[in-house]
Backbone of each chain as ProteinMPNN parsed JSONL, in Angstrom:
{"seq_chain_A": "DGGITQSPKYLFRKEGQNVTLSCEQNLNHDAMYWYRQDPGQGLRLIYYSQIVNDFQKGDIAEGYSVSREKKESFPLTVTSAQKNPTAFYLCASRLRGLDPNTEAFFGQGTRLTVV", "coords_chain_A": {"N_chain_A": [[24.37, 13.139, 14.493], [23.299, 10.182, 12.889], [20.979, 9.66, 10.22], [17.799, 9.899, 8.478], [16.615, 12.554, 6.648], [13.771, 14.294, 5.892], [12.333, 16.847, 4.032], [10.084, 19.54, 3.153], [8.257, 19.254, 6.325], [5.535, 19.729, 6.12], [3.698, 20.494, 3.214], [2.225, 22.579, 0.876], [0.516, 22.867, -2.146], [-0.65, 24.226, -5.244], [-3.091, 22.851, -7.425], [-1.926, 21.289, -10.399], [0.656, 22.157, -10.306], [4.081, 21.193, -10.272], [5.934, 19.522, -7.692], [8.716, 19.129, -5.51], [9.943, 16.747, -3.272], [12.184, 16.468, -0.621], [14.791, 14.171, 0.292], [17.283, 13.148, 2.35], [20.086, 11.233, 3.393], [22.469, 10.34, 5.879], [23.631, 7.976, 6.465], [25.183, 6.408, 4.969], [23.978, 4.526, 3.371], [23.22, 2.184, 0.78], [20.8, 1.763, -0.63], [17.718, 3.398, -1.43], [14.326, 4.466, -0.874], [10.981, 5.414, -1.84], [7.838, 5.835, -0.418], [4.276, 5.947, -0.421], [1.737, 6.912, 1.796], [-1.512, 6.272, 2.534], [-4.642, 6.473, 4.266], [-5.734, 3.32, 5.367], [-4.54, 2.027, 3.25], [-1.962, 1.405, 3.665], [1.592, 1.274, 3.148], [2.696, 2.213, 0.102], [4.808, 1.428, -2.588], [6.682, 3.72, -4.443], [9.058, 4.508, -5.956], [12.362, 3.06, -6.151], [15.851, 2.761, -5.376], [18.956, 1.264, -5.921], [21.593, 1.92, -6.338], [23.718, 4.749, -7.106], [22.599, 6.823, -9.765], [20.819, 4.988, -10.77], [17.556, 3.634, -10.791], [14.381, 2.165, -9.984], [10.988, 1.604, -10.995], [8.308, 1.501, -8.7], [5.28, 0.155, -7.393], [3.386, 2.128, -7.828], [4.201, 4.204, -9.661], [3.333, 6.038, -11.566], [2.996, 9.405, -12.533], [4.947, 10.365, -10.91], [8.434, 11.254, -10.421], [11.947, 10.564, -10.063], [15.366, 11.116, -8.981], [18.785, 10.055, -8.69], [21.424, 11.249, -8.072], [23.383, 11.561, -6.236], [24.729, 9.561, -3.607], [23.624, 10.038, -1.116], [21.232, 11.332, -1.503], [17.837, 11.447, -2.596], [15.615, 12.722, -4.241], [12.089, 13.266, -4.713], [9.82, 13.984, -7.238], [6.619, 15.185, -7.535], [4.454, 15.179, -10.038], [2.26, 17.138, -12.187], [0.779, 15.273, -13.429], [0.033, 13.363, -11.671], [-2.808, 12.112, -10.339], [-4.069, 12.208, -7.843], [-2.529, 13.613, -5.618], [-2.388, 14.342, -2.927], [-1.202, 13.291, 0.09], [0.658, 11.34, 2.54], [4.096, 11.174, 2.489], [6.752, 8.948, 2.628], [10.201, 8.452, 3.04], [12.79, 6.039, 2.773], [15.711, 4.146, 3.743], [18.184, 1.607, 3.125], [20.936, -0.3, 4.243], [22.213, -2.245, 2.596], [20.842, -2.838, -0.343], [20.311, -5.196, -1.765], [20.363, -7.201, 0.045], [18.457, -9.368, 1.766], [18.295, -9.402, 4.487], [18.525, -6.912, 5.619], [17.465, -4.133, 7.374], [14.988, -1.488, 6.965], [15.274, 2.027, 7.329], [13.396, 4.803, 8.251], [12.445, 8.123, 7.213], [10.926, 11.088, 8.726], [8.801, 11.831, 7.252], [6.796, 13.614, 4.781], [4.025, 15.635, 4.589], [1.929, 16.16, 2.04], [-0.242, 18.476, 0.638], [-2.497, 19.157, -1.821], [-4.188, 21.74, -3.323]], "CA_chain_A": [[23.486, 11.962, 14.541], [22.964, 9.666, 11.588], [19.561, 9.452, 10.013], [17.191, 10.297, 7.217], [15.932, 13.835, 6.81], [12.826, 14.667, 4.848], [11.872, 18.227, 4.179], [9.619, 20.021, 4.454], [7.336, 18.359, 7.02], [4.237, 20.005, 5.514], [3.847, 21.166, 1.929], [0.967, 22.893, 0.217], [0.699, 23.262, -3.532], [-1.857, 24.357, -6.046], [-3.275, 21.816, -8.442], [-1.271, 21.585, -11.664], [2.062, 22.505, -10.089], [5.0, 20.136, -9.841], [6.543, 19.798, -6.396], [9.786, 18.182, -5.206], [10.135, 16.411, -1.864], [13.591, 16.183, -0.383], [15.161, 13.081, 1.186], [18.735, 13.06, 2.484], [20.523, 10.324, 4.457], [23.915, 10.343, 6.163], [23.907, 6.643, 7.013], [25.996, 5.715, 3.968], [23.199, 3.395, 2.863], [23.217, 2.068, -0.677], [19.469, 1.755, -1.227], [16.733, 4.374, -0.945], [12.958, 4.139, -1.289], [9.878, 6.331, -1.581], [6.533, 5.214, -0.211], [3.134, 6.825, -0.201], [0.869, 6.352, 2.819], [-2.89, 6.747, 2.585], [-5.395, 5.713, 5.275], [-6.283, 2.038, 4.946], [-3.81, 1.415, 2.124], [-0.606, 1.07, 4.074], [2.713, 1.93, 2.484], [2.797, 1.749, -1.281], [6.116, 1.758, -3.125], [6.647, 4.58, -5.623], [10.319, 4.266, -6.646], [13.463, 2.671, -5.304], [17.161, 2.874, -6.02], [19.986, 0.462, -5.25], [22.886, 2.597, -6.474], [23.665, 6.066, -7.748], [22.264, 6.891, -11.193], [19.952, 3.877, -11.163], [16.37, 3.517, -9.961], [13.346, 1.323, -10.564], [9.619, 1.944, -10.649], [7.599, 0.654, -7.768], [3.934, -0.255, -7.8], [2.518, 3.263, -8.152], [5.135, 5.225, -10.133], [2.74, 6.985, -12.515], [2.822, 10.755, -12.01], [6.091, 10.682, -10.067], [9.759, 11.039, -10.984], [13.017, 10.628, -9.069], [16.741, 11.112, -9.457], [19.736, 9.596, -7.67], [22.714, 11.75, -8.554], [24.316, 11.378, -5.127], [24.358, 8.419, -2.779], [22.883, 10.442, 0.066], [20.046, 12.104, -1.832], [16.883, 10.759, -3.474], [14.431, 13.584, -4.285], [10.883, 12.79, -5.409], [8.996, 15.037, -7.821], [5.224, 14.86, -7.78], [4.122, 15.997, -11.21], [0.849, 17.471, -12.372], [0.113, 14.087, -13.979], [-0.431, 12.525, -10.55], [-4.216, 12.53, -10.226], [-4.487, 12.414, -6.457], [-1.222, 13.674, -4.959], [-2.464, 14.63, -1.499], [-0.865, 12.072, 0.832], [1.838, 11.373, 3.398], [5.168, 10.525, 1.748], [7.84, 8.471, 3.475], [11.442, 8.042, 2.41], [13.477, 5.05, 3.586], [16.981, 3.676, 3.193], [18.7, 0.331, 3.634], [22.385, -0.352, 4.064], [22.495, -3.033, 1.392], [19.531, -3.05, -0.943], [20.127, -6.555, -2.272], [20.49, -8.126, 1.164], [17.12, -9.488, 2.348], [18.418, -9.328, 5.935], [18.851, -5.529, 5.984], [16.22, -3.423, 7.681], [14.773, -0.143, 6.439], [15.183, 3.162, 8.243], [12.469, 5.75, 7.649], [12.403, 9.518, 7.599], [9.734, 11.509, 9.468], [7.699, 12.012, 6.317], [6.302, 14.915, 4.313], [2.587, 15.609, 4.277], [1.663, 17.027, 0.893], [-1.649, 18.802, 0.39], [-2.685, 19.878, -3.083], [-5.51, 22.388, -3.276]], "C_chain_A": [[23.152, 11.494, 13.138], [21.474, 9.473, 11.448], [19.117, 9.871, 8.639], [16.394, 11.564, 7.465], [15.04, 14.085, 5.609], [12.394, 16.107, 5.093], [11.06, 18.634, 2.956], [8.691, 19.003, 5.121], [5.928, 18.498, 6.441], [4.463, 20.816, 4.241], [2.486, 21.364, 1.315], [1.264, 23.369, -1.188], [-0.652, 23.404, -4.207], [-1.882, 23.239, -7.079], [-2.598, 22.249, -9.739], [0.184, 21.958, -11.538], [2.86, 21.255, -9.742], [5.586, 20.529, -8.484], [7.588, 18.727, -6.116], [9.943, 18.013, -3.702], [11.58, 15.966, -1.682], [13.763, 14.992, 0.558], [16.683, 12.961, 1.174], [19.068, 12.089, 3.619], [22.033, 10.407, 4.624], [24.33, 9.036, 6.816], [24.827, 5.838, 6.112], [25.306, 4.448, 3.454], [23.191, 3.405, 1.344], [21.826, 2.322, -1.261], [18.555, 2.802, -0.595], [15.383, 4.117, -1.598], [12.028, 5.315, -1.024], [8.577, 5.541, -1.492], [5.482, 6.302, -0.037], [2.222, 6.138, 0.807], [-0.474, 7.048, 2.775], [-3.649, 5.896, 3.599], [-5.967, 4.427, 4.697], [-5.533, 1.355, 3.816], [-2.361, 1.123, 2.466], [0.444, 1.891, 3.361], [2.819, 1.35, 1.074], [4.07, 2.306, -1.91], [6.001, 2.563, -4.413], [7.879, 4.316, -6.502], [11.339, 3.758, -5.643], [14.759, 2.656, -6.108], [18.175, 2.068, -5.214], [21.347, 1.153, -5.278], [22.679, 3.953, -7.147], [23.401, 5.911, -9.247], [21.456, 5.697, -11.687], [18.755, 3.829, -10.229], [15.319, 2.717, -10.722], [11.969, 1.821, -10.131], [9.086, 0.952, -9.624], [6.217, 0.352, -8.299], [3.035, 0.896, -8.224], [3.345, 4.443, -8.663], [4.505, 6.293, -11.031], [2.506, 8.349, -11.869], [3.943, 11.211, -11.09], [7.384, 10.527, -10.855], [10.791, 11.197, -9.875], [14.353, 10.803, -9.771], [17.616, 10.601, -8.327], [21.129, 9.966, -8.166], [23.794, 11.616, -7.494], [23.813, 10.254, -4.24], [23.427, 8.841, -1.653], [21.542, 11.11, -0.228], [19.141, 11.384, -2.832], [15.595, 11.6, -3.534], [13.306, 12.993, -5.136], [10.113, 13.992, -5.937], [7.598, 14.496, -8.077], [4.768, 15.767, -8.91], [2.624, 16.263, -11.283], [0.072, 16.292, -12.952], [-0.389, 13.148, -12.885], [-1.83, 13.005, -10.195], [-4.656, 12.831, -8.795], [-3.247, 12.507, -5.57], [-1.258, 13.928, -3.453], [-2.269, 13.342, -0.715], [0.318, 12.354, 1.748], [2.916, 10.566, 2.693], [6.322, 10.194, 2.688], [9.021, 8.031, 2.622], [12.127, 7.036, 3.34], [14.815, 4.7, 2.941], [17.364, 2.362, 3.842], [20.184, 0.265, 3.331], [22.765, -1.069, 2.773], [21.166, -3.436, 0.77], [19.266, -4.471, -1.372], [20.378, -7.606, -1.197], [19.131, -8.217, 1.846], [17.119, -9.347, 3.867], [18.805, -7.932, 6.415], [17.577, -4.743, 6.185], [16.182, -2.037, 7.041], [14.702, 0.867, 7.578], [14.353, 4.228, 7.536], [12.728, 7.175, 8.114], [11.085, 9.833, 8.285], [8.551, 11.821, 8.561], [7.42, 13.458, 5.943], [4.827, 14.76, 3.995], [2.321, 16.646, 3.195], [0.161, 17.218, 0.739], [-1.725, 19.631, -0.875], [-4.1, 20.429, -3.106], [-5.864, 23.003, -4.623]], "O_chain_A": [[22.767, 12.296, 12.287], [20.781, 9.165, 12.417], [19.925, 10.16, 7.756], [15.588, 11.628, 8.393], [15.492, 14.086, 4.464], [12.129, 16.513, 6.224], [11.304, 18.145, 1.854], [8.376, 17.979, 4.514], [5.214, 17.507, 6.289], [5.31, 21.708, 4.199], [1.684, 20.433, 1.24], [2.164, 24.183, -1.398], [-1.647, 22.798, -3.808], [-0.846, 22.755, -7.536], [-2.677, 23.412, -10.136], [0.886, 22.068, -12.544], [2.387, 20.377, -9.02], [5.716, 21.712, -8.169], [7.384, 17.556, -6.438], [10.061, 18.986, -2.957], [12.12, 15.196, -2.476], [12.99, 14.816, 1.5], [17.292, 12.706, 0.135], [18.427, 12.107, 4.671], [22.777, 10.528, 3.65], [25.262, 8.995, 7.619], [25.209, 4.716, 6.447], [25.952, 3.446, 3.148], [23.16, 4.457, 0.705], [21.69, 3.016, -2.269], [18.61, 3.055, 0.608], [15.302, 3.618, -2.72], [12.251, 6.107, -0.109], [8.258, 4.713, -2.344], [5.762, 7.408, 0.425], [1.959, 4.94, 0.702], [-0.565, 8.262, 2.955], [-3.332, 4.719, 3.775], [-6.613, 4.448, 3.649], [-5.854, 0.222, 3.458], [-1.614, 0.636, 1.618], [0.22, 3.05, 3.012], [3.008, 0.147, 0.893], [4.374, 3.492, -1.786], [5.32, 2.156, -5.354], [7.74, 3.94, -7.666], [11.211, 3.987, -4.44], [14.759, 2.553, -7.334], [18.244, 2.176, -3.99], [22.153, 0.996, -4.36], [21.61, 4.251, -7.679], [23.909, 4.998, -9.898], [21.415, 5.425, -12.887], [18.907, 3.966, -9.015], [15.366, 2.61, -11.947], [11.807, 2.382, -9.047], [9.365, -0.246, -9.67], [6.004, 0.298, -9.51], [2.031, 0.68, -8.903], [3.209, 5.558, -8.16], [5.1, 7.352, -11.231], [1.902, 8.446, -10.801], [3.898, 12.317, -10.552], [7.443, 9.775, -11.829], [10.548, 11.874, -8.876], [14.459, 10.658, -10.988], [17.252, 10.695, -7.155], [21.9, 9.117, -8.615], [24.982, 11.562, -7.813], [22.608, 10.026, -4.138], [22.533, 8.084, -1.274], [20.793, 11.423, 0.698], [19.621, 10.785, -3.795], [14.588, 11.221, -2.936], [13.546, 12.317, -6.137], [9.791, 14.91, -5.184], [7.421, 13.48, -8.749], [4.705, 16.986, -8.749], [1.834, 15.685, -10.536], [-1.159, 16.307, -12.965], [-1.161, 12.231, -13.165], [-2.021, 14.155, -9.8], [-5.551, 13.651, -8.589], [-2.948, 11.563, -4.839], [-0.247, 13.744, -2.776], [-3.064, 12.41, -0.833], [0.897, 13.441, 1.737], [2.693, 9.41, 2.334], [6.8, 11.045, 3.438], [8.861, 7.334, 1.619], [12.049, 7.171, 4.561], [15.024, 4.93, 1.75], [16.935, 2.043, 4.951], [20.633, 0.723, 2.28], [23.541, -0.557, 1.967], [20.453, -4.284, 1.307], [18.12, -4.92, -1.35], [20.585, -8.778, -1.511], [18.686, -7.241, 2.45], [16.059, -9.19, 4.472], [19.355, -7.787, 7.507], [16.718, -4.682, 5.305], [17.208, -1.493, 6.633], [14.147, 0.595, 8.643], [14.578, 4.522, 6.362], [13.164, 7.412, 9.241], [10.224, 8.963, 8.417], [7.438, 12.049, 9.035], [7.755, 14.39, 6.673], [4.427, 13.878, 3.236], [2.469, 17.849, 3.412], [-0.606, 16.255, 0.714], [-1.09, 20.68, -0.983], [-5.075, 19.699, -2.935], [-6.936, 23.59, -4.772]]}, "seq_chain_B": "QQPVQSPQAVILREGEDAVINCSSSKALYSVHWYRQKHGEAPVFLMILLKGGEQKGHDKISASFNEKKQQSSLYLTASQLSYSGTYFCGTYGSSNTGKLIFGQGTTLQVKP", "coords_chain_B": {"N_chain_B": [[-0.614, -7.087, -5.337], [0.578, -6.063, -3.048], [1.372, -7.361, 0.179], [-1.059, -9.026, 2.217], [-2.582, -8.094, 5.171], [-3.968, -9.228, 8.259], [-5.789, -9.106, 11.338], [-7.495, -6.025, 10.299], [-7.739, -4.222, 12.314], [-7.243, -4.148, 15.854], [-8.381, -4.28, 19.165], [-7.276, -4.24, 22.429], [-7.049, -5.201, 25.909], [-4.705, -4.218, 28.403], [-2.186, -6.65, 28.939], [-3.385, -8.664, 27.505], [-3.195, -10.962, 24.682], [-2.142, -10.817, 21.199], [-2.361, -11.58, 17.704], [-0.986, -10.937, 14.582], [-1.373, -11.277, 11.181], [0.286, -11.936, 8.043], [0.223, -12.186, 4.606], [1.466, -13.324, 1.514], [1.327, -13.299, -2.074], [3.425, -14.037, -3.523], [6.617, -15.734, -3.832], [8.898, -15.545, -1.159], [11.865, -13.992, 0.181], [12.44, -12.811, 2.561], [10.729, -11.56, 5.484], [9.729, -8.526, 6.888], [9.022, -6.715, 9.892], [7.407, -3.837, 11.169], [6.656, -1.071, 13.333], [4.481, 1.665, 13.631], [3.955, 4.634, 15.276], [1.4, 7.071, 15.878], [1.78, 9.781, 13.71], [4.495, 9.475, 13.554], [7.628, 8.093, 12.284], [7.784, 4.814, 10.789], [9.113, 2.119, 12.727], [11.661, -0.284, 12.922], [11.112, -3.696, 13.773], [11.671, -6.543, 13.512], [13.326, -8.984, 11.375], [12.547, -11.784, 9.394], [14.048, -14.53, 7.959], [14.025, -16.602, 5.028], [14.139, -19.98, 5.72], [15.103, -19.454, 8.176], [15.111, -19.066, 11.802], [12.397, -18.816, 14.147], [11.816, -15.578, 15.43], [12.325, -13.232, 18.125], [11.864, -10.694, 20.638], [11.766, -9.498, 23.902], [8.411, -9.417, 24.594], [7.472, -9.76, 22.072], [7.219, -11.599, 19.22], [7.847, -13.5, 16.191], [6.924, -15.503, 13.337], [7.701, -17.353, 10.329], [6.41, -18.851, 7.614], [7.651, -20.156, 4.946], [6.808, -21.766, 2.86], [4.07, -21.426, 2.743], [4.099, -18.765, 2.352], [3.618, -16.955, 4.372], [3.507, -14.918, 7.316], [3.507, -14.421, 10.839], [2.923, -12.189, 13.527], [3.433, -12.102, 16.931], [2.125, -10.805, 19.839], [2.511, -10.768, 23.159], [1.061, -10.56, 26.411], [0.267, -7.775, 26.29], [1.302, -4.334, 26.305], [0.643, -0.854, 27.078], [2.358, 0.611, 25.499], [2.557, -0.825, 23.191], [0.686, -0.026, 21.416], [-0.24, 1.116, 18.174], [0.38, 1.19, 14.606], [0.96, -1.697, 12.805], [3.131, -2.944, 10.378], [3.777, -5.312, 7.851], [6.538, -6.108, 5.845], [7.542, -7.263, 2.72], [10.089, -9.07, 1.087], [10.957, -10.06, -1.996], [11.703, -13.277, -3.505], [13.052, -12.976, -5.848], [14.976, -11.185, -5.416], [15.497, -8.358, -5.944], [15.795, -6.112, -4.551], [13.475, -4.897, -3.985], [11.174, -3.815, -1.675], [8.165, -4.256, -0.252], [5.096, -3.254, 1.35], [2.394, -4.217, 3.562], [-1.088, -3.317, 4.172], [-1.316, -2.57, 6.742], [-1.958, -3.027, 10.281], [-3.915, -1.856, 12.789], [-3.319, -1.488, 16.141], [-4.725, -1.18, 19.279], [-4.136, -0.691, 22.6], [-5.729, -0.819, 25.609], [-6.013, 0.52, 28.98]], "CA_chain_B": [[0.804, -7.324, -5.137], [0.877, -5.814, -1.649], [0.974, -8.435, 1.097], [-2.338, -8.781, 2.871], [-2.515, -8.253, 6.614], [-5.221, -9.397, 8.986], [-6.951, -8.277, 11.022], [-7.209, -4.618, 9.986], [-7.651, -3.49, 13.573], [-7.4, -4.942, 17.067], [-8.433, -3.527, 20.428], [-6.939, -5.157, 23.516], [-6.778, -4.674, 27.245], [-3.345, -4.522, 28.845], [-1.995, -8.013, 29.399], [-3.937, -9.631, 26.557], [-2.328, -11.318, 23.566], [-2.657, -10.562, 19.853], [-1.632, -12.142, 16.569], [-1.194, -10.222, 13.327], [-0.962, -12.15, 10.093], [0.729, -11.305, 6.797], [0.198, -13.215, 3.579], [1.928, -12.846, 0.221], [1.01, -14.145, -3.219], [4.689, -14.34, -4.213], [7.657, -16.372, -3.037], [9.597, -14.529, -0.381], [13.193, -14.208, 0.741], [12.36, -12.41, 3.957], [9.593, -10.739, 5.923], [10.098, -7.5, 7.87], [7.921, -6.164, 10.687], [7.645, -2.481, 11.65], [5.545, -0.448, 14.074], [4.395, 3.113, 13.451], [3.1, 5.386, 16.191], [0.719, 8.143, 15.157], [2.572, 10.967, 13.415], [5.924, 9.185, 13.586], [8.131, 7.188, 11.248], [7.797, 3.39, 11.152], [10.33, 1.664, 13.389], [11.936, -1.693, 12.675], [10.964, -4.659, 14.867], [12.475, -7.726, 13.235], [13.319, -9.59, 10.043], [12.585, -13.241, 9.362], [14.604, -14.992, 6.696], [13.679, -17.936, 4.529], [15.007, -20.99, 6.317], [15.604, -19.015, 9.47], [14.366, -19.459, 12.991], [11.441, -17.853, 14.688], [12.561, -14.547, 16.153], [11.55, -12.498, 19.111], [12.544, -9.985, 21.719], [10.809, -9.131, 24.938], [7.196, -10.219, 24.453], [7.042, -9.703, 20.688], [7.92, -12.613, 18.429], [7.251, -13.692, 14.865], [7.26, -16.724, 12.618], [7.637, -17.222, 8.873], [6.214, -20.107, 6.898], [8.01, -19.772, 3.572], [6.024, -22.555, 1.894], [2.762, -20.784, 2.617], [4.352, -17.338, 2.132], [2.881, -16.263, 5.425], [4.209, -14.622, 8.551], [2.649, -13.964, 11.923], [3.559, -11.435, 14.603], [2.779, -12.44, 18.191], [2.347, -9.854, 20.932], [1.985, -11.39, 24.36], [0.969, -9.693, 27.595], [0.434, -6.464, 25.654], [1.487, -3.135, 27.124], [0.122, 0.348, 26.427], [3.335, 1.071, 24.51], [2.437, -1.611, 21.968], [-0.294, 0.603, 20.522], [0.312, 1.68, 16.948], [0.041, 0.446, 13.396], [2.0, -2.67, 12.466], [3.25, -3.238, 8.95], [4.727, -6.316, 7.398], [7.2, -5.802, 4.593], [8.003, -8.511, 2.099], [11.221, -8.962, 0.164], [10.724, -11.201, -2.868], [12.806, -14.22, -3.758], [13.804, -12.544, -7.035], [16.115, -10.427, -4.862], [15.745, -7.148, -6.731], [15.864, -4.971, -3.653], [12.136, -4.33, -3.825], [10.582, -4.077, -0.366], [6.805, -3.715, -0.278], [4.433, -3.363, 2.643], [0.966, -4.441, 3.631], [-1.926, -2.152, 4.441], [-1.196, -2.221, 8.153], [-2.914, -3.46, 11.304], [-3.909, -0.896, 13.892], [-3.469, -2.135, 17.454], [-4.966, -0.243, 20.383], [-4.127, -1.341, 23.904], [-6.388, 0.026, 26.615], [-5.667, 0.152, 30.368]], "C_chain_B": [[1.232, -7.053, -3.699], [0.553, -7.05, -0.834], [-0.302, -8.021, 1.812], [-2.202, -9.067, 4.358], [-3.91, -8.45, 7.175], [-4.915, -9.583, 10.465], [-6.54, -6.846, 10.673], [-7.013, -3.818, 11.258], [-7.91, -4.434, 14.737], [-7.455, -3.993, 18.262], [-8.233, -4.525, 21.561], [-6.955, -4.42, 24.84], [-5.335, -5.012, 27.57], [-3.262, -5.961, 29.345], [-2.546, -9.068, 28.457], [-2.954, -9.872, 25.412], [-2.982, -10.981, 22.236], [-1.771, -11.239, 18.827], [-1.998, -11.344, 15.332], [-0.604, -11.076, 12.215], [-0.628, -11.364, 8.83], [0.847, -12.39, 5.746], [0.593, -12.621, 2.231], [1.539, -13.831, -0.875], [2.284, -14.578, -3.95], [5.661, -15.018, -3.262], [8.528, -15.307, -2.389], [10.975, -14.982, 0.06], [13.18, -13.865, 2.227], [11.087, -11.614, 4.207], [10.096, -9.79, 7.007], [8.847, -7.087, 8.634], [8.332, -4.801, 11.262], [6.419, -2.018, 12.431], [5.624, 1.062, 13.878], [3.439, 3.702, 14.477], [2.541, 6.582, 15.415], [1.636, 9.357, 14.97], [4.077, 10.735, 13.404], [6.331, 8.281, 12.423], [7.984, 5.736, 11.703], [9.151, 3.01, 11.733], [10.464, 0.16, 13.228], [11.744, -2.541, 13.929], [11.856, -5.876, 14.639], [12.343, -8.163, 11.783], [13.327, -11.1, 10.219], [13.025, -13.679, 7.979], [14.069, -16.363, 6.323], [14.66, -18.934, 5.12], [15.518, -20.618, 7.682], [14.707, -19.442, 10.608], [13.338, -18.385, 13.342], [12.206, -16.854, 15.534], [11.682, -13.903, 17.205], [12.438, -11.723, 20.047], [11.472, -9.447, 22.645], [9.563, -10.0, 24.752], [6.64, -10.149, 23.042], [7.871, -10.71, 19.896], [7.203, -12.787, 17.103], [7.717, -15.0, 14.275], [7.079, -16.483, 11.13], [7.519, -18.607, 8.282], [6.457, -19.824, 5.422], [7.233, -20.568, 2.532], [4.662, -21.925, 1.672], [2.898, -19.295, 2.33], [3.579, -16.498, 3.14], [3.784, -16.022, 6.632], [3.192, -14.165, 9.587], [3.487, -13.267, 12.982], [2.764, -11.682, 15.867], [3.149, -11.404, 19.243], [1.702, -10.442, 22.174], [2.025, -10.405, 25.522], [1.141, -8.233, 27.181], [0.507, -5.329, 26.676], [0.91, -1.939, 26.36], [1.051, 0.812, 25.3], [3.275, 0.277, 23.203], [1.444, -0.993, 20.98], [0.394, 1.238, 19.32], [-0.176, 0.88, 15.756], [1.222, -0.426, 13.017], [1.957, -2.979, 10.981], [4.176, -4.423, 8.74], [5.279, -5.86, 6.056], [7.732, -7.094, 3.997], [9.069, -8.226, 1.063], [11.189, -10.229, -0.684], [11.958, -12.041, -3.139], [13.569, -13.883, -5.037], [14.972, -11.642, -6.655], [16.491, -9.208, -5.705], [15.915, -5.924, -5.852], [14.511, -4.341, -3.378], [11.549, -4.777, -2.493], [9.202, -3.438, -0.353], [6.091, -4.061, 1.023], [2.942, -3.634, 2.501], [0.223, -3.178, 4.006], [-1.936, -1.758, 5.907], [-2.294, -2.785, 9.021], [-2.801, -2.5, 12.47], [-4.224, -1.611, 15.193], [-3.669, -1.053, 18.509], [-5.024, -1.03, 21.673], [-4.696, -0.373, 24.925], [-6.013, -0.434, 28.03], [-6.717, -0.792, 30.952]], "O_chain_B": [[2.13, -7.715, -3.179], [-0.436, -7.729, -1.113], [-0.585, -6.836, 1.988], [-1.763, -10.145, 4.757], [-4.894, -7.924, 6.655], [-3.884, -10.16, 10.812], [-5.36, -6.504, 10.748], [-6.235, -2.865, 11.297], [-8.683, -5.385, 14.629], [-6.684, -3.038, 18.357], [-8.935, -5.533, 21.642], [-6.884, -3.192, 24.894], [-4.8, -5.995, 27.059], [-4.136, -6.435, 30.07], [-2.215, -10.246, 28.59], [-2.017, -9.102, 25.199], [-4.205, -10.87, 22.139], [-0.578, -11.446, 19.054], [-3.174, -11.102, 15.062], [0.533, -11.539, 12.308], [-1.173, -10.289, 8.578], [1.503, -13.407, 5.973], [0.117, -11.552, 1.849], [1.434, -15.034, -0.639], [2.23, -15.382, -4.88], [5.545, -14.895, -2.043], [8.851, -14.292, -3.007], [11.228, -16.166, 0.282], [13.818, -14.533, 3.041], [10.464, -11.077, 3.29], [10.801, -10.202, 7.928], [7.743, -7.106, 8.088], [9.441, -4.63, 11.768], [5.306, -2.5, 12.224], [6.7, 1.656, 13.95], [2.269, 3.326, 14.544], [3.128, 7.039, 14.434], [2.191, 9.888, 15.932], [4.851, 11.681, 13.262], [5.488, 7.775, 11.682], [8.055, 5.463, 12.901], [10.192, 3.503, 11.3], [9.491, -0.579, 13.381], [12.164, -2.15, 15.018], [12.698, -6.2, 15.476], [11.414, -7.785, 11.07], [14.024, -11.631, 11.083], [12.462, -13.265, 6.965], [13.712, -17.17, 7.181], [15.874, -18.75, 5.029], [16.282, -21.368, 8.29], [13.681, -20.092, 10.408], [13.407, -17.238, 12.901], [13.126, -17.22, 16.265], [10.457, -14.018, 17.175], [13.611, -12.048, 20.231], [10.41, -9.002, 22.208], [9.676, -11.226, 24.755], [5.465, -10.446, 22.827], [9.101, -10.658, 19.916], [6.094, -12.289, 16.911], [8.757, -15.54, 14.652], [6.4, -15.544, 10.714], [8.416, -19.437, 8.43], [5.578, -19.313, 4.729], [7.024, -20.08, 1.422], [4.158, -21.892, 0.55], [1.893, -18.626, 2.088], [2.974, -15.479, 2.805], [4.689, -16.803, 6.927], [2.153, -13.596, 9.251], [4.602, -13.685, 13.295], [1.547, -11.494, 15.88], [4.326, -11.156, 19.506], [0.482, -10.597, 22.233], [2.898, -9.541, 25.603], [2.041, -7.543, 27.658], [-0.121, -5.358, 27.734], [0.713, -2.005, 25.147], [0.597, 1.335, 24.283], [3.885, 0.678, 22.212], [1.382, -1.412, 19.824], [1.471, 1.822, 19.439], [-1.034, 0.007, 15.882], [2.352, 0.052, 12.919], [0.9, -3.239, 10.407], [5.228, -4.525, 9.372], [4.558, -5.293, 5.236], [8.308, -7.92, 4.704], [8.972, -7.284, 0.276], [11.369, -11.333, -0.171], [13.093, -11.58, -3.019], [14.633, -14.452, -5.283], [15.85, -11.37, -7.474], [17.638, -9.048, -6.121], [16.153, -4.824, -6.35], [14.41, -3.369, -2.629], [11.441, -5.973, -2.22], [9.08, -2.216, -0.434], [6.436, -5.027, 1.704], [2.32, -3.33, 1.483], [0.815, -2.107, 4.142], [-2.5, -0.727, 6.273], [-3.418, -2.997, 8.567], [-1.735, -2.347, 13.067], [-5.264, -2.258, 15.328], [-2.871, -0.121, 18.614], [-5.853, -1.927, 21.83], [-4.208, 0.746, 25.085], [-5.733, -1.611, 28.258], [-6.599, -1.21, 32.104]]}, "name": "protein", "num_of_chains": 2, "seq": "DGGITQSPKYLFRKEGQNVTLSCEQNLNHDAMYWYRQDPGQGLRLIYYSQIVNDFQKGDIAEGYSVSREKKESFPLTVTSAQKNPTAFYLCASRLRGLDPNTEAFFGQGTRLTVVQQPVQSPQAVILREGEDAVINCSSSKALYSVHWYRQKHGEAPVFLMILLKGGEQKGHDKISASFNEKKQQSSLYLTASQLSYSGTYFCGTYGSSNTGKLIFGQGTTLQVKP"}
């Protein structure tokens, strides 16, 4: 079955530690995205990538980093510089990133809790 | 920069209608609509393109006024299954691949 897999579903970390969230897709989509979801704030864009080895900052990139070494993978690292990292993180992909008529497919999300 | 959705929350009885609005401060190429059930991933509903026609399937339809940079989602004769949080996503006319979402509208349909 084709889709987007995020792992793990739940993640707990101590304050000050970096943590990497996994996102893998087997849809052969060009574009991948990371969003953060907080109650009342909707989905806020962290980073996005149209092609391998290229990515752009979204609206709330501070304290986060990404890589896109393979088309199917777009891991997100939450660094210790992120002041409030506890949130629900969603990964998405689109077949053609530069086509406004291409919908996004979302993973099931990772809930990160930093204590 | 996020599109603004209104209202923030709606409570309906089965069979009633609802309208959810989405407004952007920037020129848009397209507007996307998604629904998220609690604890699940958002699911695609429809895309409206600049210069395109109003879209719809079943009893859910949407319109896009590109001059006003606004879109509306219409849910008619609502069903219990329509409950969830609705997000509009906007794709800017600069065509950079950036897709951003509003803060969401929570819809609750009661029997």
